[in-house]
Every structure is written in C-alpha cells, then in structure tokens.
C-alpha positions in Angstrom: 0.0 0.0 0.0 1.4 3.4 -1.0 1.3 6.6 1.0 1.9 9.4 -1.5 0.1 12.2 0.4 1.8 11.9 3.8 3.8 14.8 5.1 7.3 14.2 6.4 6.3 14.3 10.1 3.5 11.7 9.4 6.0 9.5 7.6 8.5 9.6 10.4 5.8 8.9 13.0 4.3 6.0 11.1 7.8 4.5 10.4 8.7 4.7 14.1 5.4 3.0 15.1 6.0 0.2 12.5 9.4 -0.6 14.0 7.7 -1.6 17.3 5.1 -4.2 18.1 1.9 -3.7 16.0 -0.3 -3.9 19.1 1.6 -1.3 21.1 -0.2 1.8 22.3 1.9 4.9 22.2 1.7 7.9 24.5 3.1 11.3 23.7 6.4 10.8 25.5 7.0 7.6 23.5 6.3 9.3 20.2 8.5 12.2 21.0 11.4 9.9 21.9 11.0 7.6 18.9 10.7 10.5 16.4 13.4 12.6 18.1 11.1 15.5 18.5 10.8 18.1 21.3 7.7 19.9 20.1 4.6 18.0 21.1 2.5 20.1 18.6 4.4 18.3 15.8 3.5 14.9 17.3 -0.1 15.8 17.7 -0.4 17.2 14.2 1.3 14.2 12.7 -1.0 11.9 14.6 -4.0 13.8 13.5 -2.9 13.5 9.9 -2.3 9.8 10.1 -5.8 9.4 11.8 -7.4 11.2 8.8 -5.8 8.7 6.5 -7.0 5.8 8.6 -3.5 4.7 9.4 -3.7 5.1 13.2 -6.4 5.2 15.9 -6.4 8.0 18.4 -7.9 7.9 21.8 -8.3 11.0 23.9 -9.0 11.5 27.6 -9.5 14.9 29.3 -8.0 15.0 32.8 -8.7 17.7 35.4 -5.8 18.6 37.6 -5.8 20.8 40.7 -2.7 23.1 40.8 -1.4 26.0 42.8 -2.3 29.4 41.6 -0.2 32.6 42.1 -1.3 33.2 45.8 -1.0 29.4 46.4 2.6 29.4 45.4 3.3 32.3 47.7 1.5 30.5 50.5 3.6 27.4 50.1 6.8 29.5 50.2 5.9 32.0 53.0 3.0 30.2 54.8 -0.7 30.5 54.7 -2.1 33.8 56.0 -3.9 32.1 58.9 -0.7 30.1 59.7 1.4 33.2 60.0 -1.2 34.9 62.2 -1.5 31.8 64.3 2.3 31.6 64.7 2.4 35.3 65.7 -0.3 34.6 68.4 1.7 31.8 69.8 4.7 34.2 70.3 2.6 36.7 72.3 1.8 36.6 76.0 -1.4 38.5 75.2 -2.4 38.7 71.5 -4.4 41.9 70.9 -6.0 43.3 67.8 -3.9 46.4 68.2 -0.7 44.4 68.2 -1.8 42.3 65.2 -2.6 45.4 63.2 0.8 46.9 64.0 2.6 43.8 62.7 0.5 42.9 59.7 -0.6 45.1 56.8 -4.3 46.1 56.6 -4.9 44.0 53.5 -3.7 40.9 55.6 -5.0 41.8 59.1 -8.7 42.1 58.2 -9.0 38.9 56.1 -6.6 37.0 58.4 -8.7 37.7 61.5 -11.8 36.5 59.6 -10.0 33.2 58.8 -9.0 32.8 62.4 -12.6 33.4 63.6 -13.7 30.5 61.2 -11.1 28.3 63.0 -12.4 29.2 66.4 -10.5 32.3 67.5 -12.7 34.8 69.3 -12.2 38.5 70.2 -12.8 39.5 73.8 -12.1 43.0 74.9 -9.7 43.6 72.1 -7.8 40.3 72.8 -7.6 37.3 70.5 -8.6 34.1 72.4 -8.4 30.6 71.0 -11.0 28.2 72.3 -9.3 25.0 71.1 -5.6 25.6 70.2 -5.0 21.9 69.2 -7.9 21.8 66.8 -6.7 25.1 65.2 -3.2 23.9 64.8 -4.4 20.7 63.2 -6.7 22.4 60.8 -4.0 24.8 59.7 -1.6 21.9 59.3 -4.1 20.1 57.1 -4.5 23.1 54.8 -0.8 23.6 54.5 -0.2 19.9 53.7 -3.0 20.1 51.1 -1.3 22.9 49.2 2.1 21.3 49.5 0.7 18.1 47.9 -0.4 19.8 44.7 -0.7 19.2 41.8 -3.2 16.4 42.1 -5.7 14.7 39.8 -9.1 16.2 40.6 -10.5 12.7 41.4 -7.8 12.3 44.2 -8.5 15.7 45.9 -10.2 15.9 49.3 -13.6 17.5 48.7 -13.7 19.7 51.8 -10.2 21.1 51.0 -11.2 21.7 47.4 -14.4 23.5 48.5 -12.5 25.6 51.0 -9.6 26.8 48.8 -12.0 27.3 45.8 -13.7 30.0 47.8 -10.4 31.9 48.3 -8.8 34.0 45.7 -6.0 32.7 43.5 -4.8 29.9 45.8 -5.7 27.0 43.6 -6.7 26.5 40.0 -8.3 23.7 38.0 -6.4 22.9 34.8 -7.8 20.6 32.1 -5.3 18.7 29.9 -5.9 16.2 27.1 -4.0 12.9 27.1 -3.7 11.1 23.7 -2.7 7.6 22.8 -2.0 6.3 19.3 -2.2 2.7 17.9 -1.5 1.4 14.4 -4.4 0.2 12.3 -4.1 -2.7 9.8 -3.9 -0.1 7.0 -1.0 1.6 8.9 0.9 -1.7 9.3 0.5 -2.4 5.5 2.2 0.8 4.4 5.5 0.0 2.7 8.6 1.3 4.4 9.8 2.5 1.0 6.9 4.9 0.9 7.9 6.4 4.3 11.2 7.9 3.2 11.3 11.6 4.0 11.6 13.8 0.9 11.1 17.4 0.0 7.4 17.9 -0.4 6.3 21.1 -2.2 3.2 22.8 -0.8 3.5 26.2 -2.4 4.5 27.0 -6.0 6.5 30.1 -6.1 8.3 32.0 -8.9 11.7 31.2 -7.2 10.8 27.4 -7.4 9.9 27.5 -11.1 13.1 29.3 -11.9 15.2 26.3 -10.8 15.2 22.6 -11.7 14.4 21.1 -8.4 10.6 21.1 -9.0 11.0 18.5 -11.8 12.0 15.8 -9.4 10.2 17.0 -6.3 7.1 15.6 -4.7 4.0 17.8 -4.7 1.5 17.6 -1.9 -2.1 17.1 -3.1 -5.1 18.9 -1.6 -8.7 18.0 -1.4 -10.4 21.2 -2.5 -13.9 19.8 -1.7 -13.2 19.8 2.1 -14.5 22.7 4.2 -11.8 25.2 5.1 -11.5 27.2 8.3 -12.3 30.9 8.2 -9.1 32.9 8.1 -8.5 35.1 11.1 -7.1 38.4 9.9 -6.2 41.6 11.8 -8.9 44.3 12.1 -9.5 47.6 13.9 -11.1 47.5 17.3 -14.7 48.7 17.1 -13.9 51.8 19.1 -11.0 52.8 16.8 -13.1 52.0 13.7 -15.9 54.3 15.1 -13.4 57.1 15.8 -12.1 56.8 12.2 -15.6 57.0 10.9 -16.4 60.1 12.9 -13.1 61.7 11.8 -14.0 61.0 8.2 -17.4 62.6 8.5 -16.0 65.8 10.2 -13.3 66.1 7.5 -15.9 65.6 4.8 -17.9 68.5 6.4 -14.9 70.8 6.2 -13.7 70.6 9.8 -10.0 70.4 10.9 -9.0 68.1 13.8 -7.6 69.5 17.0 -5.4 67.4 19.3 -4.0 68.7 22.6 -2.7 67.8 26.1 -4.5 65.8 28.8 -3.1 67.9 31.6 -4.6 71.3 31.9 -5.2 74.1 34.5 -8.5 74.6 36.3 -8.5 78.1 34.8 -8.8 76.9 31.2 -10.8 73.8 32.1 -13.4 75.6 34.3 -12.9 79.4 34.7 -12.7 80.2 31.0 -16.0 78.4 30.5 -17.8 80.5 33.2 -18.1 77.5 35.6 -18.2 79.1 39.1 -15.3 78.2 41.4 -17.7 76.7 44.0 -19.3 74.5 41.4 -19.7 70.8 42.6 -17.9 69.5 39.5 -14.7 71.1 40.9 -14.6 68.9 44.0 -12.0 66.2 44.5 -14.7 63.5 44.2 -15.5 64.6 40.7 -12.2 65.7 39.2 -8.7 64.2 39.1 -6.3 66.9 40.5 -2.5 66.4 40.2 0.2 66.8 42.8 2.9 67.3 40.1 3.1 69.9 38.8 1.9 71.8 41.9 0.6 74.6 39.7 0.4 75.8 36.1 1.4 79.3 35.2 -1.3 81.4 33.5 -1.3 84.8 31.8 -2.0 87.4 34.4 -4.1 89.4 32.0 -6.3 86.5 31.2 -6.9 85.7 34.9 -7.8 89.3 35.6 -10.4 89.1 32.8 -11.8 85.9 34.3 -11.8 87.5 37.8 -13.9 90.4 36.5 -16.3 88.1 34.7 -16.8 85.8 37.6 -17.2 88.5 40.3 -19.4 91.0 38.5 -19.7 90.2 34.8 -17.0 92.5 33.5 -18.0 94.4 30.4 -20.5 91.8 29.1 -23.6 93.1 30.9 -23.7 89.9 33.0 -23.9 90.1 36.8 -21.3 87.3 37.1 -21.4 84.8 40.0 -20.5 87.2 42.8 -18.2 86.1 45.6 -14.4 86.1 45.4 -12.3 84.7 42.5 -9.0 83.0 43.4 -6.1 82.9 40.9 -4.6 80.0 42.9 -7.6 77.9 42.2 -7.2 78.7 38.5 -3.6 77.5 38.5 -4.4 74.0 39.9 -3.4 71.2 37.5 -5.9 68.5 36.6 -6.7 65.9 34.0 -9.1 67.6 31.6 -12.8 66.8 32.2 -13.8 67.7 28.7 -12.2 68.5 25.3 -13.7 72.0 25.3 -10.7 73.1 27.4 -8.5 72.7 24.4 -11.0 74.2 22.0 -11.3 77.4 24.0 -7.5 77.8 24.1 -7.4 77.4 20.3 -10.1 80.1 20.0 -8.1 82.3 22.4 -5.0 82.0 20.1 -7.1 82.8 17.0 -9.9 85.1 18.2 -10.5 86.8 14.8 -10.1 83.8 12.4 -13.2 81.9 11.3 -12.8 78.2 12.0 -14.5 74.8 12.1 -12.6 72.4 14.3 -13.4 69.1 16.0 -11.7 66.6 18.4 -12.3 63.0 19.3 -10.1 62.4 22.4 -9.9 61.2 26.0 -11.2 63.0 29.0 -11.2 62.0 32.7 -13.7 62.3 35.5 -13.7 60.6 38.9 -16.6 58.3 38.2 -17.3 54.9 39.9 -17.1 52.2 37.3 -20.5 50.6 36.4 -22.4 49.6 33.3 -22.8 53.3 32.1 -19.8 55.1 33.6 -16.0 55.0 33.3 -13.4 57.3 34.8 -11.7 57.6 31.4 -13.7 57.9 28.2 -13.8 59.8 24.9 -15.6 62.9 24.0 -16.6 64.1 20.5 -16.7 67.8 20.0 -17.3 70.2 17.2 -16.9 74.0 17.1 -17.9 76.6 14.5 -16.8 80.2 14.8 -17.7 82.6 12.0 -19.6 85.9 11.4 -23.3 85.3 11.1 -23.3 81.8 12.8 -26.6 81.2 14.5 -28.9 78.6 16.1 -30.3 77.4 12.8 -26.8 76.8 11.4 -26.1 74.7 14.6 -29.2 72.6 14.3 -28.6 72.0 10.6 -25.0 71.0 11.2 -26.1 68.6 13.9 -28.7 67.0 11.7 -26.2 66.6 8.9 -23.6 65.0 11.2 -26.0 62.5 12.6 -27.6 61.7 9.2 -24.1 60.8 8.0 -23.7 58.6 11.1 -26.8 56.7 10.1 -29.4 58.5 12.2 -31.6 60.7 10.0 -34.2 61.5 12.7 -32.7 64.2 15.0 -34.4 66.6 17.4 -33.2 69.2 19.9 -34.7 70.3 23.2 -33.9 73.3 25.4 -31.3 72.6 28.1 -28.9 74.3 30.5 -25.1 74.4 30.4 -23.0 77.0 32.3 -21.1 78.2 29.2 -23.7 78.2 26.4 -26.9 80.2 25.9 -29.1 79.1 24.3 -28.4 75.5 25.2 -29.7 72.3 23.5 -29.9 68.6 24.2 -29.5 66.4 21.1 -31.7 63.4 20.6 -31.8 60.8 17.9 -34.4 58.2 17.2 -33.2 54.6 17.6 -35.4 51.6 17.5 -38.5 53.7 17.9 -37.3 55.6 20.9 -35.7 59.1 21.4 -32.2 58.9 23.0 -30.3 61.8 24.4 -26.7 61.7 22.9 -25.1 65.1 23.7 -25.4 68.8 24.3 -25.0 71.9 22.1 -25.3 75.6 22.2 -23.8 79.0 21.5 -21.0 80.2 23.8 -22.1 82.9 26.3 -20.5 86.4 26.1 -18.9 85.6 29.5 -16.8 83.0 27.7 -15.9 84.7 24.4 -15.5 88.4 25.2 -12.7 88.1 27.7 -10.7 86.4 25.0 -11.3 89.0 22.4 -13.7 86.8 20.4 -16.4 88.8 18.6 -18.0 86.2 16.3 -20.6 83.7 17.5 -19.2 80.3 18.5 -21.4 77.3 18.0 -20.5 74.1 19.9 -21.7 70.6 20.5 -20.3 67.5 22.2 -21.2 63.9 23.2 -19.6 60.8 24.7 -18.1 58.4 22.2 -18.7 55.4 24.3 -22.4 56.1 24.5 -22.6 56.3 20.7 -20.5 53.1 20.5 -23.0 51.3 22.8 -25.8 52.5 20.5 -24.0 51.4 17.3 -22.9 48.0 18.7 -26.1 47.3 20.6 -24.5 47.0 24.0 -26.0 47.7 27.5 -22.7 47.7 29.4 -20.0 50.2 28.6 -17.3 48.0 30.1 -17.7 45.5 27.2 -15.9 48.0 25.0 -12.7 47.5 26.9 -12.8 43.8 27.7 -10.2 41.7 25.8 -12.7 39.2 24.5 -11.3 38.1 21.1 -14.4 36.1 20.1 -16.7 39.1 20.7 -14.3 41.4 18.8 -14.2 39.1 15.8 -17.9 39.0 15.6 -18.4 42.8 15.6 -19.6 44.4 12.4 -17.3 46.5 10.3 -18.1 50.1 11.0 
C-alpha cells in the first residue's frame, strides 16, 4: 500500500510505530522519543494527519488537575495567612487586635482575623482568644499539607479542602489537559517502508521554485479542495477605533479640521474660561482628578484678571457674574481635563479673529465609579464653528447633517442648560422607535468669548463616544468595549 500524500512528520511517526510491536499503544512521550522530536505540537499534528488517512487510531482523555495558583505558590513558600497569624499569636503573652494590626498590613490583618474566627479564635475585649488551640493547629496543618501536595488529579483531591480553597482568591486553579494515545491500524501496518522515506514535499508553487530545476524531481502535496476550510482570522481595527475613524472622516468631509492637545490642563482653562463658578460641585475632588505634580500651572495674568472680572461682577458683558471672590490660585491648579472644550477654548483664544471649524475626538477624565454606564476615562466628541453670522439654525442644521451621515436621520433638539452656552440644547436621535439623548450643544455665552477677544458667535456641541458606541454596537454595558474578548471582537460588524 502506498502513502503518497503523507507529510514528512507523518511518515516519520508511522515508520517509528511500524518498527515496534503492532499492538503497542503509544503515548506522547513515546512518540517524541521515537521520532526525536521536542515539540509536542508536531507529534499531535502528525498523529491527526495519520488518523485522517485511517493509518492510526487515536484515543483522547481529558483530565482535570488541581494546581497551585499565584497566591497558592506564595502561601507554600511563605506560609498561609492564617498560619502566619496563628504563629504570631503563639509568640505573644497577650495577643491583641492592636498588636496584630501593628505587625500585619491592613490587607492581611482584616482577612486574616476572619480566617482565624472561622477556625475558632474569638475576640474578647480587644484580645484574640483561642477556644481549642490543638484543633486550630491541626486544621492549619491540614490546609498547609494540602497545598504542598499539589498538583493532584481532581479525582484524588479531598472534597472539603477543594471547597475551602476554591472560595479563596488565586490559591488553587483547575487545569484541564488532554492525554492522547495512538495505535497502528491494519492499514498503517500495511504501508510499505519504502513509501515512508522523508523527501522534499512542495506545498507552495513560487516564482523562485519555477526558476530552478528542483521542482522537476520534487514531490507535490495534493489537496482535497472539496473539504471545508476554516475561516481565516485576519487583523482588524477595534470597534472603538473604527468608530473614531468613521467620525473623523465625517467631520473632515464636512470641512472641519482636527484638534489634538494635552490631557493635563489648568483649572482656569478647564473651568474658569467656560464660566463655571469656582464653587461648582464639579470642581470637587470626588469629581475631578487633580494632580500633585506639577503643583501649579502658570497662566497669563491678564487672562486671569479678565476671568476675575467676569466671575465676580460680569465684566463688560452686561452679566452680573457669579459674585463672591475669584481665586487665581484655584485657576492654577493642575488637573486631568474633564472635557475637550478646554483645548478648543484655548485654540479660539489664540485665534480670536479667524473663522474656523474644528473638531476633536479624544480622551477625558472624570472621577466616576465604574459601572455599566460610567467609566473614569472615556472619549468625547466635540465640534466647534466660529464665524460671522453663525446662528442657532446653522447649529441645528450641522447637527442633523452629522447624525444623518452617522446613520441616524431623525434628530431633534430640546432646550437645556449648560454653564457656558446660551441658548443650550440637548441632542436626541431616534433609535429603535425611541428618542435617545446623545449630547449637548449651544452658543458660547459672552462671558466665555468676550474676555478672550472673540467677537464672532461660537457654535459648539459634544457627546460621549462610548455612549454612541453602545448604540451602534447594541451594548447595554459600557465595560464590554474594553474587555479583551477576542471572540466578541471578531464578531463585531465592520463600522
């Protein structure tokens, strides 16, 4: 019987198996040794190929093994947490909570006392008291011995110990491994040794190959083109990056220029320039990331005096301002920007007389608790138009054009309030029959523009990119956008 379609690894493995007893069952180590291989993937691949040809039989068994995890390895080396606390108690004449907390870090003291309580240690008047020291010592010894005995087959593991350590973080892990055995079939025995000589087998026809003479005597591998092929996995952009590029393309198509600037800004440009009062709740530490380094950011004295006049009494704008006292030290405080408008307003301040249309899609930072709709770091989309004659109708028309190009032709606006725009609008789009609020818009107030020498109207709008991404991708949890789930990423539509 010939074997013209076998690859060289398959030929070597079959030849090695033929040289032994026909009834022998081979394990992986035996195959690796007989074929002089070190890579088990080569052996498994060759065995799979021989199985497809009906030359060997393969049996597979999945085994579950209990092994040490990261914290488990540390516990074996340094001792279990409860063992170290128990040893410390044995060294004290009187073991107190205060003494324990002075020796052990907080992240160990709290959980450690909880473990000791489960073993029978009580707290009386601030002292740690053991009701049955021998039982505690025995239980801790059993736990230590269990960890030292790993790895073990799951069927050989004590159930109580497995249950206990499975409830504790990163002490043990369950690992599944597949054990394979190979045995020759009658067809495999019948293959002639002459057909198992390793030769150069050509799988790809290249220009370099055809330019020489070797192909004339070489062996070509045949392929069955009727078999189903696996879907090729190629690189692609992350859905968020793809959405950013799509938004950029739309803005550029509408005649806008992109603006990119620094994450670290002063409270003056981030808040004061936008007529946000210095006692506004958004400025508190629980809402904004302030920085220790640098300790302050230098600002133009003239600009700060203009802000001071605006905030305290309205300056020359006709506004009454916010009243109270304006602090230049507060303006100089460094922070991670809470919106991209901080960069836009600085661009306008540098070009107060030049008409412009600019946009940005960039990161902003707010001290938010992470949940299904909030992240402390996210992206903001912003667009700005400054030109003579700009008005509310131009803003609404621009918004409708942008969202229509995004695939949402039904757009409406509603009155809203923002500290630095008047009039202010909320933008809503219709999605699956419902109106969803996606961002805010408005015309900058005189208190924002006049101190910077800007005389033309400034139209502005912004929205969160992640919220739009959730809409486009049909998600209900914002965290899914940043989870490294390759299967989910591969199944996302091309945006």
